[in-house]
N, C-alpha and C positions, 0 to 999 in steps of 0.2 A: 742551871735550873733543873730541879728534879722533875722527871717525867711523871705524869699522873696516871693512875690506873682508871679503869672504867667498869661500869656495869653495863654490859651489852644486853639489850632486851628485845626479844621478839615482840611483835605487835599483836597480831590476831591470835586470840586464845590465851594470851599472857597478860597484856595490858588491857585489852578490850575483849569483850565477848566475841566468840567466833561467829562470824557472819560470812557465808560463802561469797567470795569475791567482793568484799567490802570496798567501796570506793566513794560513798556519799556520807558526809558528816551527819546527816539526818538519821542514818542507820547505825551510827557509832554509839556503843554503850560500854563504859568501863566495867571491867571485872570488879566484883565486890572487894573493897579494900585497896584497889590499885593505886589511888592517889596517895593514901597514907603510906603504902609500900614505897612509892617513889620518893616521898619526903624522907622516909627512914634511910633509904639508900643514898639519897643526896646528902644527908647529914653525916654520912660516913666519910665524905670527902672525895669519892670517886665521881667521874663524869658519867652522866646518863646518856647512853647512845642507843638508839633504836635501829635494829637491823631486820628488815622484813622482805621476804619473797613476795613479789606481786606479779605472778604469772598471768593475771587477768589482762595485763597490757599486751603480752605476747599473743594471748588467745583472742585478742580483739574485743574483749568484753567492755573495756574502758580504755582511756588513753592516759599517758603519763601525767598530763595536766590534772586529771581527776585525782590521781594519787597525791600530787603535790598540793592540791587544794585541800584535800582531807588532812594532810600533814600540817598545813598552815593553821587550820582550825584547831587541830589537836594541840599543837604547840601553844597557841594563844589561850586556849582553855586551861591548859596545864599551868601556864605562867600566871594566870589569874588565881590559881590555887597554890601558888608558891613553888611550883616544880619547873625546873629549867633543864631542857633537853639540849645537850651540847651538839648533837647532830642526829639526823635521820638518814639512813642509807637504805635504799630499796633496790632490789633486783627485779627488773621488768621482764626477765627472760624465762623461757621454758624450753628445754632441749627439743621437744617435739614440734615446737612452733617457730622458734627463732634460732635454733642451733645451740651449741655449747657456749658456755661463758665461764668466767672465773669467780662470779659473785653469788650465784645461786647456792644457798645453803643446801647441803653440808660443806660446800667449798668455802674457804675462809676469806674470799676477796673483799667482802664488805667490811669485815673486821680489820683486815690489813689496810684498807683504804682509810678507814676512820683513824687507825693508829698513826698513819702517816699525816693525815690532815690535822689531827688534834693532839699530836705528840703523846700518844698513849703507850704506856708500858704494858704490853700484852701479858707478860709473864706474871703480873700481879692483878690481872683483870679476871672478871667472872662473866659468864653468859647465863641468861635465864630464858627458858622457852618451854613450849608445850609439845615439842617434837624432838625425837632423837637427832634429827638433822640439825636442829638448832645447837644442841650440845656438841655434836660432832664438829660443827663449824668452829666452835670455841676451842675444842681440842686441837684441830688442825691448824688454827691460828697461833697456838702456843699459849692459850689462856691458862690461868692458875686452876680454874675449876668451872663447873657448870651445874645448874640446878634445873631439873625437869619438873615442871609444875603439872598438876593433875587437871587443870582447867583446859578448855579448848579440846585439842586432840590428845591431851596428856593421858587420859584414862586408857586410850587405845595403845599407848606405849608403856603401860604399867608393867607388863609382863617381860619387857626387854631389860636385860641387865648388861649394859655395854661394858666392854673391857678396854678401858682407856689407859691402863697401866697405873703405876704407883704415883706418878708425878702429877696427875690430873685428878683433882678432887671432884667426885661426882656425888650429888645429893638429890633427893626427891623431896618435894614439898607439895602440900595440897593446893597452894595458890601463891600468887606473887607476894601477898602480905606475909605469909609464913616464911617464904624464901628470904624476904627482907629481914625478918626477925633472926633467922638463922645467920645471915651474913653480918648483922649487927653484933651478934655474939661470937662469931667464928671467922669472919672474913677479914679482908685487909682494912686497915685504918690509916688515914693520912697522919704522918708524924709531924 
């Protein structure tokens, strides 16, 4: 059986509007066009996988159950809108509060775990996020490419031009919807 590729998606500032230490569904707001973007990506045949750093857990601002509860609400809401998330992976760590880990982006641990769990072909997968750390995690995991969006923290990273070499495709988009259009025209497609 052929392994599937994935679209790895950062959560805060990419799918939803950036809210400092978001952990309550009542405070969750999608970025403009996010649901349409997820539908477009889903139609390309790749799995949708959310990978999110949640250091608020390590900092003691909220607990892991609050994160899981938010994710349950988010997935249920997306399902009602025809979007199916294959998996959500979160890193609850922060080096200053809980010590080092292998999952906090830019480390590739969450992507590698998802690849193992969901039989994902990383070499044909993309990552989309609003921070260079998101894109670097994709690069370090061996993804095909990454898209830095200008929403969330993206504008603060606009001046950075990373050098990931010739084999990693780096692109910038104003938002997740434009990233989805780009990938629909240029990205992987299921055969």
